[in-house]
N, CA, C and O of each residue as an XYZ file, in Angstrom:
704
protein
N     -72.393    -13.533      0.438
C     -71.543    -12.382      0.583
C     -70.564    -12.365     -0.583
O     -69.977    -13.395     -0.915
N     -70.387    -11.235     -1.191
C     -69.533    -11.053     -2.347
C     -68.209    -10.449     -1.908
O     -68.174     -9.415     -1.242
N     -67.079    -11.134     -2.305
C     -65.755    -10.599     -1.963
C     -65.264     -9.763     -3.128
O     -65.380    -10.151     -4.291
N     -64.728     -8.638     -2.801
C     -64.187     -7.756     -3.818
C     -62.665     -7.711     -3.655
O     -62.164     -7.342     -2.593
N     -61.939     -8.085     -4.700
C     -60.484     -8.039     -4.666
C     -59.994     -6.898     -5.537
O     -60.468     -6.697     -6.655
N     -59.057     -6.173     -5.016
C     -58.441     -5.124     -5.823
C     -57.441     -5.773     -6.771
O     -57.081     -6.938     -6.602
N     -57.005     -5.034     -7.742
C     -56.018     -5.549     -8.697
C     -54.742     -5.955     -7.967
O     -54.145     -6.978     -8.303
N     -54.318     -5.188     -6.993
C     -53.107     -5.501     -6.228
C     -53.282     -6.822     -5.485
O     -52.365     -7.643     -5.463
N     -54.448     -7.036     -4.878
C     -54.703     -8.284     -4.168
C     -54.696     -9.470     -5.133
O     -54.183    -10.538     -4.802
N     -55.259     -9.283     -6.311
C     -55.281    -10.352     -7.307
C     -53.861    -10.699     -7.753
O     -53.531    -11.872     -7.926
N     -53.037     -9.694     -7.936
C     -51.650     -9.940     -8.342
C     -50.912    -10.681     -7.242
O     -50.169    -11.623     -7.520
N     -51.104    -10.271     -6.001
C     -50.441    -10.950     -4.882
C     -50.898    -12.396     -4.774
O     -50.080    -13.289     -4.553
N     -52.187    -12.637     -4.928
C     -52.730    -13.982     -4.863
C     -52.180    -14.845     -5.999
O     -51.820    -16.001     -5.778
N     -52.111    -14.299     -7.197
C     -51.569    -15.022     -8.345
C     -50.102    -15.365     -8.121
O     -49.682    -16.489     -8.400
N     -49.317    -14.414     -7.623
C     -47.897    -14.661     -7.361
C     -47.713    -15.718     -6.277
O     -46.819    -16.558     -6.381
N     -48.531    -15.688     -5.259
C     -48.442    -16.680     -4.184
C     -48.755    -18.076     -4.723
O     -48.061    -19.039     -4.397
N     -49.800    -18.187     -5.548
C     -50.145    -19.481     -6.143
C     -49.043    -19.983     -7.070
O     -48.725    -21.172     -7.067
N     -48.462    -19.091     -7.857
C     -47.358    -19.476     -8.737
C     -46.162    -19.973     -7.936
O     -45.515    -20.946     -8.326
N     -45.870    -19.325     -6.840
C     -44.743    -19.739     -5.999
C     -44.976    -21.135     -5.431
O     -44.058    -21.954     -5.392
N     -46.195    -21.404     -4.993
C     -46.514    -22.716     -4.430
C     -46.448    -23.798     -5.507
O     -45.880    -24.864     -5.272
N     -47.014    -23.542     -6.667
C     -47.024    -24.509     -7.755
C     -45.611    -24.737     -8.303
O     -45.292    -25.854     -8.711
N     -44.764    -23.712     -8.321
C     -43.418    -23.813     -8.875
C     -42.419    -24.427     -7.910
O     -41.335    -24.826     -8.334
N     -42.742    -24.516     -6.639
C     -41.800    -24.983     -5.634
C     -41.127    -26.307     -5.993
O     -39.909    -26.403     -5.844
N     -41.846    -27.334     -6.458
C     -41.173    -28.588     -6.791
C     -40.113    -28.439     -7.883
O     -39.115    -29.160     -7.869
N     -40.311    -27.519     -8.827
C     -39.343    -27.340     -9.898
C     -38.054    -26.707     -9.374
O     -36.974    -27.014     -9.878
N     -38.147    -25.848     -8.392
C     -36.968    -25.191     -7.853
C     -36.222    -26.089     -6.880
O     -35.007    -25.948     -6.743
N     -36.893    -26.997     -6.204
C     -36.232    -27.841     -5.223
C     -35.770    -29.166     -5.806
O     -35.015    -29.887     -5.154
N     -36.204    -29.510     -7.024
C     -35.886    -30.805     -7.597
C     -34.379    -31.023     -7.709
O     -33.918    -32.132     -7.440
N     -33.601    -30.032     -8.087
C     -32.181    -30.210     -8.284
C     -31.359    -30.055     -7.022
O     -30.149    -30.281     -7.054
N     -31.962    -29.684     -5.929
C     -31.214    -29.508     -4.697
C     -30.762    -30.855     -4.160
O     -31.412    -31.883     -4.353
N     -29.632    -30.813     -3.485
C     -29.081    -32.051     -2.932
C     -30.036    -32.659     -1.923
O     -30.696    -31.963     -1.151
N     -30.084    -33.940     -1.957
C     -30.830    -34.711     -0.984
C     -29.788    -35.497     -0.208
O     -28.593    -35.259     -0.384
N     -30.187    -36.401      0.622
C     -29.171    -37.138      1.380
C     -29.494    -38.622      1.409
O     -30.649    -39.038      1.318
N     -28.427    -39.405      1.538
C     -28.561    -40.849      1.676
C     -28.518    -41.215      3.147
O     -27.743    -40.650      3.920
N     -29.348    -42.153      3.519
C     -29.404    -42.624      4.893
C     -28.640    -43.951      4.985
O     -28.464    -44.639      3.980
N     -28.190    -44.306      6.189
C     -27.410    -45.527      6.385
C     -28.174    -46.759      5.900
O     -27.575    -47.648      5.294
N     -29.485    -46.832      6.154
C     -30.267    -47.998      5.729
C     -30.273    -48.141      4.207
O     -30.372    -49.253      3.689
N     -30.170    -47.027      3.493
C     -30.112    -47.080      2.031
C     -28.742    -47.581      1.565
O     -28.652    -48.360      0.616
N     -27.692    -47.136      2.225
C     -26.332    -47.555      1.879
C     -26.138    -49.040      2.200
O     -25.375    -49.725      1.518
N     -26.817    -49.535      3.224
C     -26.727    -50.960      3.588
C     -27.163    -51.880      2.454
O     -26.725    -53.029      2.390
N     -28.026    -51.387      1.554
C     -28.484    -52.193      0.424
C     -27.329    -52.666     -0.456
O     -27.436    -53.702     -1.111
N     -26.214    -51.909     -0.478
C     -25.086    -52.246     -1.338
C     -24.279    -53.429     -0.808
O     -23.624    -54.127     -1.582
N     -24.321    -53.660      0.498
C     -23.458    -54.667      1.121
C     -23.845    -56.076      0.694
O     -25.023    -56.422      0.607
N     -22.809    -56.884      0.428
C     -23.013    -58.275      0.054
C     -22.249    -58.628     -1.197
O     -21.432    -57.849     -1.687
N     -22.525    -59.816     -1.709
C     -21.881    -60.323     -2.927
C     -22.846    -60.190     -4.094
O     -24.031    -60.501     -3.973
N     -22.331    -59.726     -5.219
C     -23.120    -59.492     -6.414
C     -22.410    -60.123     -7.615
O     -21.182    -60.091     -7.694
N     -23.171    -60.693     -8.544
C     -22.617    -61.284     -9.758
C     -23.374    -60.737    -10.964
O     -24.600    -60.620    -10.946
N     -22.612    -60.401    -12.023
C     -23.260    -59.880    -13.222
C     -22.274    -59.595    -14.324
O     -21.445    -60.438    -14.667
N     -22.368    -58.389    -14.883
C     -21.525    -58.049    -16.030
C     -21.188    -56.563    -16.039
O     -21.848    -55.741    -15.403
N     -20.150    -56.260    -16.779
C     -19.762    -54.885    -17.073
C     -19.835    -54.723    -18.575
O     -19.237    -55.504    -19.315
N     -20.565    -53.714    -19.036
C     -20.582    -53.351    -20.446
C     -20.019    -51.949    -20.542
O     -20.504    -51.033    -19.877
N     -18.991    -51.776    -21.372
C     -18.416    -50.441    -21.507
C     -18.236    -50.093    -22.969
O     -18.146    -50.969    -23.830
N     -18.184    -48.801    -23.233
C     -17.990    -48.295    -24.579
C     -16.494    -48.189    -24.829
O     -15.784    -47.463    -24.134
N     -16.035    -48.913    -25.816
C     -14.642    -48.811    -26.236
C     -14.563    -47.590    -27.158
O     -15.048    -47.626    -28.288
N     -13.950    -46.513    -26.668
C     -13.890    -45.283    -27.458
C     -13.100    -45.469    -28.752
O     -13.362    -44.775    -29.735
N     -12.139    -46.394    -28.768
C     -11.344    -46.606    -29.980
C     -12.192    -47.191    -31.106
O     -12.125    -46.726    -32.244
N     -12.997    -48.220    -30.785
C     -13.813    -48.860    -31.815
C     -15.218    -48.269    -31.905
O     -15.901    -48.415    -32.919
N     -15.642    -47.598    -30.827
C     -17.000    -47.055    -30.789
C     -18.055    -48.102    -30.503
O     -19.250    -47.832    -30.619
N     -17.616    -49.304    -30.126
C     -18.549    -50.400    -29.886
C     -18.548    -50.803    -28.414
O     -17.529    -50.683    -27.734
N     -19.696    -51.284    -27.923
C     -19.740    -51.762    -26.539
C     -19.075    -53.126    -26.406
O     -19.070    -53.927    -27.341
N     -18.522    -53.371    -25.240
C     -17.898    -54.650    -24.920
C     -18.452    -55.101    -23.573
O     -18.501    -54.312    -22.629
N     -18.873    -56.372    -23.475
C     -19.440    -56.906    -22.237
C     -18.568    -58.038    -21.729
O     -18.101    -58.881    -22.496
N     -18.356    -58.040    -20.400
C     -17.570    -59.093    -19.763
C     -18.164    -59.416    -18.403
O     -18.830    -58.571    -17.806
N     -17.933    -60.638    -17.897
C     -18.447    -60.992    -16.572
C     -17.789    -60.142    -15.485
O     -16.628    -59.751    -15.604
N     -18.541    -59.866    -14.435
C     -18.017    -59.092    -13.307
C     -18.705    -59.551    -12.025
O     -19.868    -59.953    -12.028
N     -17.956    -59.479    -10.940
C     -18.484    -59.756     -9.609
C     -18.006    -58.646     -8.696
O     -17.009    -57.980     -8.977
N     -18.724    -58.452     -7.600
C     -18.263    -57.489     -6.610
C     -18.669    -57.952     -5.215
O     -19.690    -58.615     -5.029
N     -17.857    -57.591     -4.262
C     -18.123    -57.847     -2.841
C     -18.047    -56.483     -2.158
O     -17.013    -55.818     -2.218
N     -19.123    -56.066     -1.515
C     -19.191    -54.732     -0.907
C     -19.452    -54.864      0.590
O     -20.363    -55.574      1.015
N     -18.635    -54.168      1.380
C     -18.759    -54.163      2.840
C     -18.582    -52.750      3.362
O     -17.953    -51.911      2.718
N     -19.153    -52.491      4.558
C     -18.900    -51.214      5.221
C     -17.428    -51.145      5.607
O     -16.827    -52.161      5.957
N     -16.850    -49.956      5.545
C     -15.496    -49.751      6.042
C     -15.489    -49.927      7.551
O     -16.450    -49.564      8.229
N     -14.405    -50.483      8.074
C     -14.335    -50.670      9.526
C     -14.253    -49.326     10.245
O     -14.720    -49.200     11.377
N     -13.667    -48.330      9.601
C     -13.613    -46.969     10.159
C     -14.062    -45.998      9.075
O     -13.772    -46.195      7.895
N     -14.751    -44.978      9.472
C     -15.193    -43.983      8.509
C     -16.573    -44.266      7.981
O     -17.233    -45.226      8.378
N     -16.993    -43.414      7.082
C     -18.337    -43.466      6.536
C     -18.245    -43.848      5.062
O     -18.167    -42.977      4.195
N     -18.256    -45.144      4.782
C     -18.159    -45.541      3.395
C     -18.168    -47.035      3.212
O     -18.447    -47.800      4.135
N     -17.852    -47.435      1.982
C     -17.894    -48.831      1.590
C     -16.570    -49.252      0.968
O     -15.903    -48.463      0.298
N     -16.200    -50.507      1.200
C     -15.073    -51.112      0.502
C     -15.662    -51.975     -0.606
O     -16.537    -52.806     -0.360
N     -15.174    -51.773     -1.830
C     -15.707    -52.466     -2.994
C     -14.591    -53.286     -3.634
O     -13.605    -52.736     -4.124
N     -14.757    -54.607     -3.625
C     -13.817    -55.497     -4.304
C     -14.400    -55.829     -5.672
O     -15.492    -56.387     -5.772
N     -13.669    -55.484     -6.714
C     -14.098    -55.749     -8.081
C     -13.370    -56.991     -8.584
O     -12.148    -57.083     -8.470
N     -14.111    -57.944     -9.138
C     -13.551    -59.191     -9.631
C     -14.035    -59.386    -11.069
O     -15.233    -59.362    -11.353
N     -13.060    -59.582    -11.967
C     -13.356    -59.834    -13.373
C     -12.831    -61.236    -13.708
O     -11.641    -61.390    -13.983
N     -13.693    -62.258    -13.690
C     -13.247    -63.635    -13.872
C     -12.414    -63.877    -15.138
O     -11.491    -64.691    -15.117
N     -12.723    -63.191    -16.224
C     -11.989    -63.387    -17.480
C     -10.752    -62.502    -17.600
O      -9.928    -62.708    -18.491
N     -10.617    -61.523    -16.714
C      -9.482    -60.605    -16.757
C      -9.003    -60.303    -15.336
O      -9.143    -59.176    -14.862
N      -8.433    -61.314    -14.647
C      -8.056    -61.140    -13.241
C      -7.043    -60.022    -12.987
O      -6.969    -59.512    -11.869
N      -6.266    -59.630    -13.990
C      -5.318    -58.522    -13.813
C      -6.038    -57.202    -13.573
O      -5.450    -56.258    -13.046
N      -7.312    -57.135    -13.958
C      -8.103    -55.913    -13.754
C      -8.770    -55.868    -12.383
O      -9.344    -54.843    -12.014
N      -8.704    -56.965    -11.619
C      -9.313    -57.001    -10.285
C      -8.756    -55.881     -9.419
O      -7.608    -55.472     -9.593
N      -9.556    -55.387     -8.492
C      -9.078    -54.341     -7.614
C     -10.010    -54.080     -6.454
O     -11.109    -54.627     -6.363
N      -9.533    -53.227     -5.577
C     -10.321    -52.815     -4.414
C     -10.450    -51.304     -4.463
O      -9.471    -50.595     -4.695
N     -11.656    -50.818     -4.245
C     -11.923    -49.388     -4.261
C     -12.655    -49.015     -2.983
O     -13.188    -49.877     -2.284
N     -12.675    -47.750     -2.692
C     -13.402    -47.225     -1.540
C     -14.379    -46.174     -2.030
O     -14.013    -45.284     -2.798
N     -15.613    -46.277     -1.587
C     -16.624    -45.253     -1.873
C     -16.930    -44.567     -0.554
O     -17.399    -45.200      0.392
N     -16.666    -43.281     -0.497
C     -16.912    -42.521      0.726
C     -18.203    -41.730      0.605
O     -18.540    -41.212     -0.459
N     -18.904    -41.650      1.700
C     -20.125    -40.859      1.810
C     -19.842    -39.761      2.819
O     -19.392    -40.037      3.931
N     -20.105    -38.515      2.439
C     -19.828    -37.437      3.388
C     -20.790    -37.500      4.580
O     -21.806    -38.194      4.530
N     -20.464    -36.779      5.634
C     -21.226    -36.848      6.892
C     -22.696    -36.474      6.708
O     -23.555    -36.969      7.437
N     -22.992    -35.607      5.743
C     -24.380    -35.189      5.508
C     -25.109    -36.134      4.553
O     -26.316    -36.002      4.352
N     -24.380    -37.084      3.963
C     -24.999    -38.010      3.015
C     -25.325    -37.369      1.685
O     -26.187    -37.860      0.956
N     -24.634    -36.252      1.349
C     -24.933    -35.519      0.124
C     -23.854    -35.647     -0.948
O     -24.011    -35.124     -2.051
N     -22.774    -36.330     -0.636
C     -21.702    -36.576     -1.610
C     -21.409    -38.070     -1.617
O     -21.123    -38.659     -0.575
N     -21.480    -38.671     -2.780
C     -21.212    -40.100     -2.967
C     -19.901    -40.194     -3.727
O     -19.841    -39.891     -4.918
N     -18.862    -40.611     -3.037
C     -17.531    -40.727     -3.628
C     -17.074    -39.396     -4.228
O     -16.427    -39.366     -5.274
N     -17.414    -38.314     -3.561
C     -17.018    -36.974     -3.998
C     -17.957    -36.336     -5.003
O     -17.841    -35.142     -5.279
N     -18.882    -37.101     -5.555
C     -19.833    -36.571     -6.532
C     -21.072    -36.037     -5.810
O     -21.511    -36.608     -4.812
N     -21.625    -34.952     -6.316
C     -22.819    -34.365     -5.709
C     -24.035    -35.246     -5.962
O     -24.291    -35.655     -7.094
N     -24.769    -35.530     -4.917
C     -26.015    -36.277     -5.022
C     -27.085    -35.303     -5.514
O     -27.473    -34.387     -4.788
N     -27.562    -35.500     -6.748
C     -28.515    -34.557     -7.325
C     -29.953    -35.053     -7.296
O     -30.890    -34.260     -7.387
N     -30.128    -36.372     -7.169
C     -31.496    -36.886     -7.090
C     -31.498    -38.244     -6.402
O     -30.573    -39.041     -6.559
N     -32.540    -38.486     -5.651
C     -32.780    -39.770     -5.007
C     -34.281    -39.995     -5.043
O     -35.057    -39.135     -4.625
N     -34.693    -41.172     -5.553
C     -36.121    -41.457     -5.594
C     -36.355    -42.956     -5.556
O     -35.492    -43.743     -5.945
N     -37.523    -43.337     -5.087
C     -37.937    -44.734     -5.086
C     -38.713    -44.972     -6.375
O     -39.659    -44.248     -6.687
N     -38.301    -45.995     -7.118
C     -38.943    -46.333     -8.384
C     -40.212    -47.146     -8.152
O     -40.461    -47.616     -7.042
N     -40.998    -47.306     -9.184
C     -42.267    -48.043     -9.083
C     -42.065    -49.479     -8.588
O     -42.941    -50.038     -7.928
N     -40.904    -50.080     -8.909
C     -40.643    -51.461     -8.477
C     -40.093    -51.534     -7.052
O     -39.788    -52.621     -6.562
N     -39.965    -50.386     -6.385
C     -39.493    -50.344     -5.008
C     -37.994    -50.158     -4.864
O     -37.508    -49.922     -3.757
N     -37.247    -50.258     -5.963
C     -35.808    -50.039     -5.912
C     -35.507    -48.543     -5.773
O     -36.324    -47.696     -6.133
N     -34.342    -48.243     -5.255
C     -33.897    -46.875     -5.043
C     -33.020    -46.440     -6.208
O     -32.123    -47.175     -6.620
N     -33.274    -45.244     -6.743
C     -32.436    -44.672     -7.795
C     -31.696    -43.472     -7.224
O     -32.291    -42.583     -6.615
N     -30.384    -43.469     -7.435
C     -29.515    -42.398     -6.961
C     -28.796    -41.832     -8.178
O     -28.242    -42.587     -8.976
N     -28.800    -40.511     -8.327
C     -28.090    -39.878     -9.437
C     -27.088    -38.881     -8.862
O     -27.430    -38.027     -8.043
N     -25.833    -39.016     -9.318
C     -24.780    -38.092     -8.912
C     -24.188    -37.440    -10.155
O     -24.273    -37.978    -11.258
N     -23.583    -36.262     -9.953
C     -22.901    -35.589    -11.056
C     -21.655    -34.900    -10.544
O     -21.560    -34.504     -9.383
N     -20.695    -34.770    -11.463
C     -19.489    -34.003    -11.185
C     -18.886    -33.551    -12.503
O     -19.203    -34.088    -13.564
N     -18.024    -32.571    -12.423
C     -17.258    -32.134    -13.577
C     -15.944    -32.901    -13.560
O     -15.332    -33.067    -12.505
N     -15.513    -33.364    -14.716
C     -14.275    -34.127    -14.782
C     -13.772    -34.213    -16.205
O     -14.075    -33.364    -17.042
N     -12.990    -35.264    -16.469
C     -12.424    -35.490    -17.782
C     -12.669    -36.947    -18.156
O     -12.689    -37.821    -17.290
N     -12.862    -37.209    -19.480
C     -13.137    -38.561    -19.923
C     -12.727    -38.707    -21.380
O     -12.484    -37.723    -22.079
N     -12.656    -39.945    -21.814
C     -12.372    -40.243    -23.213
C     -10.893    -40.366    -23.498
O     -10.050    -40.034    -22.664
N     -10.590    -40.852    -24.700
C      -9.201    -41.010    -25.117
C      -8.472    -39.674    -25.179
O      -7.254    -39.620    -25.006
N      -9.217    -38.593    -25.426
C      -8.616    -37.259    -25.511
C      -8.630    -36.526    -24.171
O      -8.192    -35.380    -24.082
N      -9.136    -37.193    -23.128
C      -9.197    -36.599    -21.791
C      -9.903    -35.235    -21.820
O      -9.409    -34.252    -21.267
N     -11.061    -35.202    -22.472
C     -11.825    -33.962    -22.644
C     -12.632    -33.640    -21.382
O     -13.034    -34.533    -20.636
N     -12.855    -32.355    -21.167
C     -13.704    -31.900    -20.063
C     -15.132    -32.377    -20.304
O     -15.640    -32.338    -21.425
N     -15.767    -32.831    -19.215
C     -17.103    -33.402    -19.353
C     -17.862    -33.320    -18.041
O     -17.275    -33.184    -16.968
N     -19.190    -33.407    -18.151
C     -20.037    -33.654    -16.994
C     -20.202    -35.165    -16.914
O     -20.550    -35.817    -17.898
N     -19.951    -35.709    -15.735
C     -20.020    -37.150    -15.541
C     -21.180    -37.443    -14.593
O     -21.220    -36.956    -13.463
N     -22.108    -38.240    -15.073
C     -23.299    -38.588    -14.292
C     -23.291    -40.082    -14.006
O     -23.054    -40.898    -14.896
N     -23.552    -40.426    -12.756
C     -23.721    -41.833    -12.390
C     -25.167    -42.025    -11.962
O     -25.692    -41.273    -11.140
N     -25.796    -43.034    -12.525
C     -27.155    -43.406    -12.158
C     -27.076    -44.797    -11.552
O     -26.685    -45.757    -12.215
N     -27.451    -44.890    -10.294
C     -27.359    -46.147     -9.556
C     -28.765    -46.582     -9.165
O     -29.532    -45.812     -8.586
N     -29.086    -47.823     -9.489
C     -30.345    -48.425     -9.053
C     -29.969    -49.555     -8.113
O     -29.186    -50.438     -8.464
N     -30.533    -49.520     -6.918
C     -30.189    -50.515     -5.906
C     -31.458    -51.019     -5.229
O     -32.381    -50.253     -4.952
N     -31.481    -52.302     -4.975
C     -32.591    -52.927     -4.265
C     -32.100    -54.213     -3.629
O     -30.912    -54.522     -3.720
N     -32.968    -54.965     -2.996
C     -32.547    -56.193     -2.331
C     -31.917    -57.225     -3.274
O     -31.083    -58.024     -2.849
N     -32.312    -57.208     -4.546
C     -31.833    -58.240     -5.479
C     -31.139    -57.682     -6.710
O     -30.599    -58.456     -7.500
N     -31.134    -56.365     -6.903
C     -30.575    -55.771     -8.113
C     -29.672    -54.588     -7.764
O     -29.946    -53.821     -6.841
N     -28.589    -54.467     -8.530
C     -27.666    -53.346     -8.390
C     -27.155    -53.010     -9.786
O     -26.462    -53.814    -10.409
N     -27.498    -51.824    -10.272
C     -27.062    -51.356    -11.582
C     -26.391    -50.003    -11.378
O     -26.946    -49.112    -10.736
N     -25.201    -49.864    -11.930
C     -24.461    -48.612    -11.849
C     -24.045    -48.214    -13.254
O     -23.266    -48.910    -13.906
N     -24.579    -47.079    -13.717
C     -24.319    -46.616    -15.078
C     -23.593    -45.276    -15.038
O     -23.944    -44.391    -14.257
N     -22.593    -45.137    -15.875
C     -21.860    -43.878    -16.004
C     -22.151    -43.308    -17.378
O     -21.913    -43.959    -18.395
N     -22.672    -42.078    -17.404
C     -22.924    -41.354    -18.646
C     -22.033    -40.127    -18.662
O     -21.746    -39.543    -17.617
N     -21.597    -39.738    -19.853
C     -20.687    -38.609    -20.015
C     -21.269    -37.654    -21.049
O     -21.750    -38.068    -22.103
N     -21.213    -36.364    -20.720
C     -21.589    -35.329    -21.696
C     -20.404    -34.378    -21.805
O     -20.106    -33.619    -20.882
N     -19.737    -34.435    -22.950
C     -18.573    -33.593    -23.142
C     -18.987    -32.129    -23.234
O     -20.028    -31.802    -23.804
N     -18.171    -31.260    -22.672
C     -18.447    -29.826    -22.671
C     -18.566    -29.360    -24.124
O     -17.750    -29.713    -24.976
N     -19.609    -28.556    -24.385
C     -19.850    -28.059    -25.737
C     -20.787    -28.930    -26.547
O     -21.081    -28.619    -27.701
N     -21.272    -30.044    -25.945
C     -22.227    -30.910    -26.642
C     -23.493    -31.036    -25.787
O     -23.494    -30.715    -24.599
N     -24.552    -31.504    -26.413
C     -25.806    -31.748    -25.698
C     -26.084    -33.234    -25.550
O     -27.095    -33.619    -24.964
N     -25.202    -34.071    -26.073
C     -25.457    -35.507    -26.122
C     -24.788    -36.238    -24.960
O     -23.601    -36.052    -24.690
N     -25.579    -37.079    -24.275
C     -25.058    -37.956    -23.232
C     -24.617    -39.261    -23.890
O     -25.327    -39.803    -24.737
N     -23.444    -39.763    -23.500
C     -22.909    -41.022    -24.000
C     -22.823    -41.987    -22.826
O     -22.264    -41.651    -21.782
N     -23.381    -43.192    -22.995
C     -23.258    -44.191    -21.938
C     -21.853    -44.758    -21.993
O     -21.481    -45.434    -22.953
N     -21.075    -44.479    -20.957
C     -19.676    -44.907    -20.908
C     -19.559    -46.358    -20.445
O     -18.855    -47.157    -21.062
N     -20.251    -46.692    -19.361
C     -20.262    -48.084    -18.918
C     -21.467    -48.354    -18.013
O     -22.098    -47.442    -17.480
N     -21.754    -49.648    -17.867
C     -22.833    -50.059    -16.991
C     -22.480    -51.393    -16.347
O     -22.175    -52.374    -17.026
N     -22.531    -51.400    -15.018
C     -22.431    -52.636    -14.252
C     -23.855    -53.080    -13.965
O     -24.686    -52.276    -13.545
N     -24.138    -54.354    -14.189
C     -25.487    -54.898    -13.948
C     -25.306    -56.173    -13.129
O     -24.733    -57.154    -13.602
N     -25.809    -56.142    -11.881
C     -25.597    -57.253    -10.956
C     -26.907    -57.792    -10.393
O     -27.922    -57.097    -10.341
N     -26.849    -59.055     -9.973
C     -27.900    -59.681     -9.162
C     -27.240    -60.135     -7.863
O     -26.062    -60.495     -7.852
N     -27.992    -60.117     -6.784
C     -27.466    -60.517     -5.475
C     -27.191    -62.021     -5.474
O     -28.004    -62.818     -5.944
N     -26.015    -62.394     -4.931
C     -25.657    -63.814     -4.804
C     -26.481    -64.469     -3.717
O     -26.325    -65.663     -3.459
């Protein structure tokens, strides 16, 4: 049996196929959410280093770093104790809050979440803010890789009016 399609039917069929094929491109940037079991990966003691870009010299600087991460006793978030063995005056405690929908990480929009080939979870957040010695307007992106034995948190900055991403700092840890 031979099917005969009119030009209108062919156009509708083509548009429907294009919509189906294009769907992943339109949904890729939409917010996803973090689940409690994923956030639990952060808890524990971690030892490693912090490498940051010194804007004055333009050169990276690396120093030892440790962190202890626990769930907050109240609320939806984590308490992060930062320890710098060579610079104890820089030690501090921070709080990372996760919104009720799991779509905001410390106020930043969760733009991507995926499992990498090695099984670790990659989380990417973005926000508009200010950075640098001149306190310039910028898009600030955090890329976090977390797994049972590895935790890497990288901050990249793209100043408004430029196309170039600059790696501002990277924490690289192994589980204690």
